[in-house]
C-alpha positions in Angstrom: 6.8 0.1 -23.4 5.4 0.9 -20.0 2.0 0.1 -18.5 1.2 3.8 -18.9 1.5 3.5 -22.7 -0.9 0.6 -22.9 -3.3 2.4 -20.6 -3.2 5.4 -22.8 -3.9 3.4 -25.9 -6.7 1.5 -24.1 -8.4 4.8 -23.2 -7.6 5.5 -19.6 -7.1 9.2 -19.1 -4.2 10.8 -17.3 -6.2 11.6 -14.2 -6.3 7.9 -13.4 -2.7 7.5 -14.4 -1.6 10.1 -11.9 -3.7 8.5 -9.2 -2.3 5.1 -10.0 1.2 6.5 -9.8 0.7 7.8 -6.3 -1.1 4.7 -5.0 1.2 2.2 -6.6 4.2 3.9 -5.1 2.6 3.7 -1.7 1.5 0.1 -2.0 4.9 -1.1 -3.0 6.4 0.2 0.2 3.9 -1.3 2.6 4.8 -4.3 4.7 1.2 -5.6 5.1 0.7 -5.8 1.4 4.1 -7.4 0.6 3.9 -9.9 3.4 0.3 -10.9 2.7 1.0 -11.3 -1.0 4.0 -13.5 -0.3 6.4 -11.6 -2.6 9.8 -12.2 -0.9 11.6 -12.2 -4.3 10.2 -8.7 -5.1 10.0 -7.1 -1.7 12.3 -9.0 0.8 10.7 -9.1 4.2 14.0 -7.8 5.8 13.6 -4.6 3.8 9.9 -4.1 4.7 8.9 -1.6 7.4 8.0 -3.1 10.7 5.1 -1.6 12.6 5.7 -0.7 16.2 4.4 -2.9 19.0 3.5 0.3 20.8 2.3 2.9 18.2 1.8 6.5 19.3 -1.8 6.6 18.1 -4.0 3.7 19.1 -7.4 5.4 18.8 -9.0 4.3 15.5 -10.9 7.5 14.9 -7.9 9.7 15.3 -5.7 7.3 13.2 -8.2 7.2 10.3 -8.5 11.0 10.2 -4.8 11.6 10.4 -4.0 9.0 7.7 -6.6 10.6 5.5 -5.0 14.0 6.0 -1.6 12.6 5.1 -3.0 10.9 2.0 -4.6 14.2 0.8 -1.4 16.1 1.6 0.7 13.7 -0.5 -1.8 14.1 -3.3 -1.3 17.8 -3.2 2.5 17.4 -3.1 2.5 15.1 -6.1 0.2 17.5 -8.0 2.5 20.4 -7.2 5.5 18.4 -8.4 3.7 17.7 -11.7 3.0 21.4 -12.1 6.6 22.3 -11.5 8.3 19.5 -13.5 5.8 18.9 -16.3 4.6 21.1 -19.1 0.9 20.4 -18.6 -0.2 22.2 -21.7 2.2 20.1 -23.8 1.1 17.0 -22.0 -2.6 17.8 -22.7 -1.9 18.3 -26.4 -0.1 15.0 -26.6 -2.8 13.2 -24.7 -5.5 14.7 -27.0 -3.5 13.6 -30.1 -3.1 10.1 -28.7 -6.7 9.8 -27.7 -8.0 11.1 -31.0 -5.8 8.5 -32.8 -7.1 5.8 -30.5 -10.7 6.7 -31.1 -10.3 6.8 -34.9 -8.4 3.5 -34.8 -11.0 1.7 -32.7 -13.8 3.2 -34.9 -12.0 1.9 -38.1 -11.6 -1.6 -36.6 -15.3 -1.7 -35.6 -16.4 -0.6 -39.1 -13.8 -2.9 -40.8 -12.5 0.1 -42.8 -9.3 -1.4 -44.1 -8.1 1.8 -45.8 -8.5 3.8 -42.6 -6.8 1.1 -40.6 -3.8 1.0 -42.9 -3.6 4.8 -42.8 -3.8 5.0 -39.0 -1.3 2.1 -38.6 1.2 4.2 -40.6 1.0 6.8 -37.8 1.4 4.2 -35.0 5.2 4.7 -34.7 4.7 8.4 -34.1 1.9 7.7 -31.6 4.2 5.3 -29.8 6.9 8.1 -29.5 4.3 10.4 -28.1 3.3 7.7 -25.5 7.0 7.3 -24.5 7.3 11.0 -24.0 4.1 11.1 -21.9 5.6 8.3 -19.8 8.8 10.2 -19.3 6.9 13.3 -18.3 5.0 11.4 -15.7 8.1 9.5 -14.6 10.2 12.5 -13.5 7.9 13.8 -10.8 7.1 10.2 -9.7 10.8 9.6 -9.0 11.1 12.8 -6.9 7.8 11.8 -5.1 9.3 8.4 -4.1 11.8 10.1 -1.7 9.3 11.5 0.8 7.2 8.5 0.3 10.0 6.3 1.5 10.6 8.4 4.5 6.9 8.6 5.5 6.1 4.9 4.9 9.2 3.3 6.3 10.2 5.6 9.1 7.1 7.5 10.2 3.7 5.8 9.7 4.5 2.3 10.9 5.8 3.8 14.2 3.0 6.2 14.6 -0.1 4.1 13.6 0.9 0.4 13.6 -0.7 -2.0 11.2 -4.4 -0.9 11.2 -6.1 2.5 11.4 -9.8 2.0 11.1 -12.5 -0.6 11.5 -15.2 -1.6 9.0 -18.6 -3.0 9.8 -18.1 -5.7 7.1 -15.3 -7.4 5.4 -13.9 -5.5 2.4 -11.8 -8.4 1.1 -13.4 -8.5 -2.3 -10.7 -10.9 -3.7 -10.2 -12.8 -0.5 -6.8 -13.5 0.9 -5.1 -12.5 -2.4 -5.4 -8.8 -1.5 -6.6 -8.4 2.1 -8.0 -5.0 2.9 -9.6 -5.9 6.3 -8.4 -8.3 8.9 -9.6 -11.9 9.1 -9.4 -14.4 11.9 -7.0 -16.4 9.8 -4.6 -13.5 9.6 -4.7 -13.0 13.4 -4.3 -16.7 14.2 -1.4 -16.9 11.7 0.4 -13.9 13.3 -0.1 -15.1 16.8 1.2 -18.6 16.0 4.2 -17.2 14.2 5.1 -14.8 17.1 4.5 -17.5 19.7 6.8 -19.9 17.9 9.5 -17.2 17.7 9.1 -16.5 21.5 9.5 -20.2 22.2 12.8 -20.3 20.3 14.2 -17.2 22.1 13.1 -18.7 25.5 15.5 -21.6 24.9 18.3 -19.2 25.6 17.1 -18.4 29.1 19.2 -20.2 31.7 16.6 -20.2 34.5 14.2 -23.2 33.8 11.4 -21.6 35.8 11.4 -18.4 33.8 11.9 -20.3 30.6 8.8 -22.4 31.3 6.9 -19.2 32.2 7.7 -17.6 28.9 6.8 -20.8 27.0 3.6 -21.0 28.9 2.6 -17.5 28.0 3.3 -18.1 24.3 1.2 -21.3 24.5 -1.6 -19.5 26.3 -1.6 -16.8 23.5 -2.2 -19.4 20.9 -5.1 -20.9 22.9 -6.7 -17.5 23.5 -6.5 -16.5 19.8 -8.2 -19.8 18.8 -11.0 -18.8 21.3 -11.4 -15.4 19.7 -9.8 -13.4 22.6 -7.4 -11.4 20.4 -6.6 -8.5 22.8 -5.9 -10.9 25.7 -3.7 -13.0 23.4 -1.7 -9.8 22.5 -1.3 -8.9 26.2 0.2 -12.4 26.8 2.6 -11.9 24.0 3.8 -8.6 25.3 4.2 -10.0 28.8 6.2 -12.9 27.4 8.5 -10.4 25.5 8.9 -8.3 28.7 10.1 -11.3 30.7 12.2 -12.5 27.8 14.0 -9.2 27.4 14.5 -8.9 31.2 16.4 -12.2 31.2 18.4 -12.0 27.9 21.6 -10.0 27.3 20.6 -9.3 23.7 17.2 -7.7 23.6 14.6 -9.2 21.3 12.5 -6.9 19.1 8.8 -7.1 20.1 6.3 -8.2 17.5 2.5 -8.1 17.9 -0.3 -9.4 15.6 -1.2 -7.1 12.8 -4.8 -6.9 13.9 -6.7 -6.9 17.2 -10.2 -7.5 15.7 -11.7 -8.9 12.6 -12.6 -6.3 9.9 -10.0 -3.8 11.0 -8.8 -1.9 8.0 -5.1 -2.2 7.1 -3.0 1.0 6.9 -2.2 0.7 3.2 -5.8 0.1 2.3 -7.2 3.1 4.2 -4.5 5.3 2.6 -5.6 4.0 -0.8 -9.3 4.6 -0.1 -8.6 8.1 1.1 -6.4 8.8 -2.0 -9.0 7.6 -4.4 -11.8 9.5 -2.6 -10.1 12.9 -2.8 -8.0 12.6 -5.9 -10.5 14.3 -8.2 -10.9 17.2 -5.8 -7.1 17.6 -5.5 -6.7 17.5 -9.3 -9.4 20.2 -9.8 -7.9 22.5 -7.1 -4.4 22.2 -8.5 -5.6 22.2 -12.2 -3.7 19.0 -12.9 -6.7 17.2 -14.3 -6.5 16.2 -17.9 -9.6 17.6 -19.6 -8.8 16.8 -23.2 -12.3 16.7 -24.7 
């Protein structure tokens, strides 16, 4: 039985289920989330989208507005898919029946009414079948929705926006490093150290010792700068090192840059999720995909 079935029994309405469908599909495709949560067995890093070292849009205000527009557009797209692929009237009837049963069942448990409990338990198999049908009705548009999501998240957004698209006046990391929403100094230092180490390994292939030492020195300087809080200058040293490196190697090395350039920058996936949540209710009302079952 799926998570949707348990949520329905637990009382979460289909508005939130639809929203969770959209957001969860997005989050599972995002490199910042998968890498920060250290889930290589679930989302191998080699399959994760890599943000461009030179994104097309670097202005935070423009990036945040455009990502919000994309999030809203995807909400509309998903809502239209549900309208086309789902019998909403039938779904509402089933949802009402499930929720009526749930309310009666919870009321009977609170009142310790054993006769009602037994009577309602006799209907539980039928309710479970309804839940499974609700799950299937939500699953069909979700699978179609995954196709444009894959294209947008893997091929478009990382190249257009990079890792971060907004900046917050305060940290939004409510659960700390478990689920980072905004950048921290630790994240930036970790990225720079990892990239500098990679540059040092590639520099060993350079035949000219003077140039090799120059690249190694730039990588070391980047580590020192990031420790001092000079994140932008550290990024510049990394890009200079890559430029010299690729000018002296036959096989070009893909450039990598730190995910963040300042503390409290908002990660791409997080801003998308915030925009989706903020506008989901409006989109559902406009498209009439909200589940008003009372």
